[in-house]
C-alpha positions as CSV (number, residue, x, y, z in Angstrom):
1,M,0.0,0.0,0.0
2,N,1.5,3.4,-1.1
3,N,0.8,5.9,1.7
4,Q,1.7,8.8,-0.6
5,Y,-0.8,7.7,-3.2
6,L,-3.5,7.4,-0.6
7,L,-2.8,10.9,0.7
8,I,-3.2,12.3,-2.8
9,Q,-6.3,10.2,-3.4
10,K,-7.8,11.4,-0.1
11,E,-7.2,15.1,-1.0
12,H,-8.9,14.6,-4.4
13,L,-11.8,12.8,-2.8
14,E,-12.4,15.6,-0.2
15,A,-12.4,18.1,-3.1
16,A,-14.8,15.9,-5.1
17,W,-17.3,15.6,-2.2
18,S,-17.1,19.3,-1.5
19,R,-18.9,19.7,-4.9
20,G,-22.1,18.3,-3.3
21,E,-23.3,14.7,-3.6
22,E,-26.1,15.5,-6.1
23,M,-23.8,17.4,-8.4
24,L,-21.1,14.7,-8.1
25,E,-23.6,12.0,-9.0
26,Q,-24.7,13.8,-12.1
27,A,-21.2,14.8,-13.2
28,L,-19.5,11.4,-12.9
29,P,-22.3,10.2,-13.9
30,A,-23.0,7.4,-11.5
31,T,-25.7,5.5,-9.6
32,R,-26.0,5.7,-5.8
33,K,-25.2,2.7,-3.6
34,G,-25.5,3.7,0.0
35,D,-23.1,6.5,0.6
36,C,-21.0,5.6,-2.5
37,F,-21.3,6.2,-6.3
38,C,-21.0,3.3,-8.8
39,F,-19.8,3.6,-12.4
40,Q,-17.5,1.9,-14.9
41,A,-13.8,2.9,-14.7
42,F,-11.0,1.2,-16.7
43,G,-13.4,-1.6,-17.6
44,E,-14.2,-2.4,-13.9
45,E,-17.2,-1.8,-11.7
46,C,-15.9,1.1,-9.6
47,E,-17.3,2.1,-6.2
48,L,-16.3,5.6,-5.3
49,C,-16.8,6.4,-1.6
50,Q,-15.9,9.4,0.4
51,E,-12.7,7.9,1.8
52,K,-12.0,5.0,-0.5
53,I,-12.3,3.5,-4.0
54,R,-13.0,-0.1,-4.9
55,F,-12.9,-2.2,-8.1
56,S,-15.4,-5.1,-7.8
57,G,-15.0,-4.9,-4.0
58,K,-11.2,-4.7,-4.0
59,L,-9.7,-1.6,-2.4
60,I,-7.7,0.5,-4.9
61,T,-4.6,2.2,-3.4
62,G,-2.4,2.9,-6.5
63,A,-2.2,5.3,-9.4
64,E,-5.6,4.3,-10.8
65,G,-7.3,5.5,-7.6
66,I,-5.6,8.9,-8.0
67,L,-6.9,9.2,-11.6
68,I,-10.4,8.3,-10.6
69,S,-10.5,10.7,-7.6
70,L,-9.0,13.4,-9.8
71,Y,-11.7,12.7,-12.4
72,A,-14.3,13.0,-9.7
73,R,-12.9,16.3,-8.6
74,N,-12.8,17.9,-12.1
75,V,-15.4,16.3,-14.3
76,L,-18.1,18.6,-15.7
77,D,-21.8,17.6,-15.8
78,E,-21.7,17.6,-19.6
79,P,-21.5,14.7,-22.1
80,P,-18.2,14.5,-23.9
81,K,-17.8,16.2,-27.3
82,L,-15.9,13.7,-29.3
83,H,-15.3,15.7,-32.5
84,P,-13.1,17.3,-33.6
85,L,-10.7,14.7,-32.3
86,Q,-7.3,15.9,-30.9
87,S,-3.9,14.3,-30.8
88,F,-2.1,14.5,-27.4
89,K,0.3,17.0,-28.8
90,E,-2.6,19.3,-29.7
91,L,-3.7,19.5,-26.0
92,P,-2.6,22.7,-24.2
93,D,0.6,22.4,-22.2
94,S,1.2,18.8,-23.3
95,G,4.8,19.3,-24.4
96,P,6.5,18.0,-21.3
97,Y,4.5,14.8,-21.4
98,Q,4.7,14.1,-25.1
99,A,7.5,11.6,-25.2
100,A,6.2,9.6,-22.3
101,F,2.7,9.6,-23.8
102,V,3.9,8.1,-27.1
103,A,6.0,5.5,-25.4
104,R,3.6,4.5,-22.6
105,S,0.2,4.9,-24.3
106,E,0.8,4.1,-28.0
107,H,4.0,2.2,-28.6
108,I,3.3,-0.3,-25.8
109,L,0.3,-1.5,-27.9
110,I,2.2,-1.9,-31.2
111,S,3.3,-5.5,-30.6
112,H,-0.3,-6.5,-29.7
113,V,-2.1,-5.0,-32.7
114,L,-2.9,-8.4,-34.3
115,D,-4.3,-9.7,-31.0
116,I,-6.2,-6.5,-30.4
117,Q,-7.8,-6.8,-33.9
118,R,-8.9,-10.4,-33.1
119,Q,-10.4,-9.3,-29.8
120,Q,-11.7,-5.9,-30.7
121,E,-15.3,-6.6,-30.0
122,A,-14.6,-7.9,-26.5
123,I,-12.2,-5.0,-25.8
124,A,-14.9,-2.4,-26.9
125,Q,-17.5,-4.1,-24.7
126,H,-15.2,-4.2,-21.7
127,F,-14.6,-0.5,-21.9
128,S,-18.3,0.4,-22.7
129,G,-17.1,1.5,-26.1
130,S,-17.6,0.7,-29.8
131,I,-15.9,-0.3,-33.0
132,N,-15.5,2.7,-35.3
133,R,-16.8,1.1,-38.5
134,D,-16.9,4.6,-40.2
135,A,-13.2,5.4,-39.4
136,V,-11.6,7.1,-42.3
137,S,-8.0,6.0,-41.5
138,G,-6.3,2.9,-40.2
139,D,-7.1,-0.8,-40.6
140,F,-9.5,-0.8,-37.6
141,S,-10.5,1.7,-34.9
142,L,-12.1,1.7,-31.4
143,T,-13.6,4.2,-29.1
144,L,-13.1,3.2,-25.5
145,Y,-14.3,4.8,-22.3
146,P,-11.9,4.3,-19.4
147,L,-13.9,6.9,-17.5
148,P,-17.5,7.8,-18.4
149,R,-16.8,11.2,-19.9
150,I,-13.2,10.5,-21.1
151,P,-13.4,8.7,-24.5
152,L,-10.2,7.5,-26.2
153,Y,-10.3,7.1,-29.9
154,Y,-7.8,4.5,-31.1
155,I,-6.6,4.0,-34.7
156,F,-4.7,0.8,-35.4
157,Y,-2.5,0.0,-38.5
158,L,-1.7,-3.6,-39.2
159,P,1.9,-4.5,-40.2
160,D,2.6,-5.2,-43.9
161,E,5.6,-5.8,-46.1
162,E,6.5,-2.1,-46.2
163,F,5.4,-0.7,-42.8
164,P,5.4,-1.9,-39.2
165,A,2.2,-1.8,-37.1
166,A,1.3,1.5,-35.6
167,V,-1.2,2.9,-33.0
168,T,-2.6,6.4,-32.6
169,C,-4.6,7.4,-29.5
170,L,-6.8,10.6,-29.9
171,F,-8.8,12.6,-27.4
172,A,-12.2,14.2,-27.4
173,A,-12.5,17.9,-28.3
174,D,-13.3,18.8,-24.7
175,A,-11.1,16.3,-22.9
176,T,-9.2,19.0,-20.9
177,S,-12.6,20.2,-19.6
178,H,-13.0,17.0,-17.6
179,L,-9.4,16.2,-16.6
180,T,-5.9,17.7,-16.5
181,V,-3.4,17.1,-19.3
182,D,-1.1,14.9,-17.2
183,G,-4.2,13.0,-15.9
184,L,-5.3,12.4,-19.5
185,A,-1.8,11.0,-20.4
186,D,-2.0,8.7,-17.4
187,V,-5.5,7.5,-18.3
188,A,-4.3,6.6,-21.7
189,E,-1.3,4.7,-20.2
190,Y,-3.4,2.7,-17.9
191,T,-6.0,2.0,-20.6
192,G,-3.2,0.6,-22.7
193,K,-2.0,-1.6,-19.9
194,R,-5.6,-2.9,-19.4
195,I,-5.9,-3.7,-23.2
196,I,-2.7,-5.7,-23.0
197,E,-4.0,-7.6,-20.0
198,L,-7.2,-8.4,-21.9
199,V,-5.5,-9.7,-25.1
200,K,-3.1,-11.8,-23.1
């Protein structure tokens, strides 16, 4: 258990609850379960309580807990505006995080592109997302929802004789209205890790 993570999570949860429970319920959005709020996060049933966060009953004490509590603190009560899509480098003040984002959120998926293609329907369902059958680029594409108002739009390119596989992760037009830029980078990183866990 990382005490520093828990302290940061606690700070974000206190700020989230200071918004008022009714406003928080609508903004997340979530359903009430006693004194907690339930919604999907990173493909798991998430229970957000005033002093703790659980995935399917398991206490979350790491980085994902910080991201969820940060989301609860910042998210607006507005549905996401997906288009026009933005690359990470187009997000304001994203420069310091660009190299890490490419390495940890896009490049980590490249060696798994064939497996992701085979399991794309299951992955989309796991993240309450969809297959983008009208995508204008790439060999296949998915929209995933690691958090209810944070869609990630993935474009996958299969390897061929001339080019290796490639992956692009794009953000909704209003992504920074719901979460900080560094938080968005971390959400994409942990979503990528979850995708790899699923295809393995």
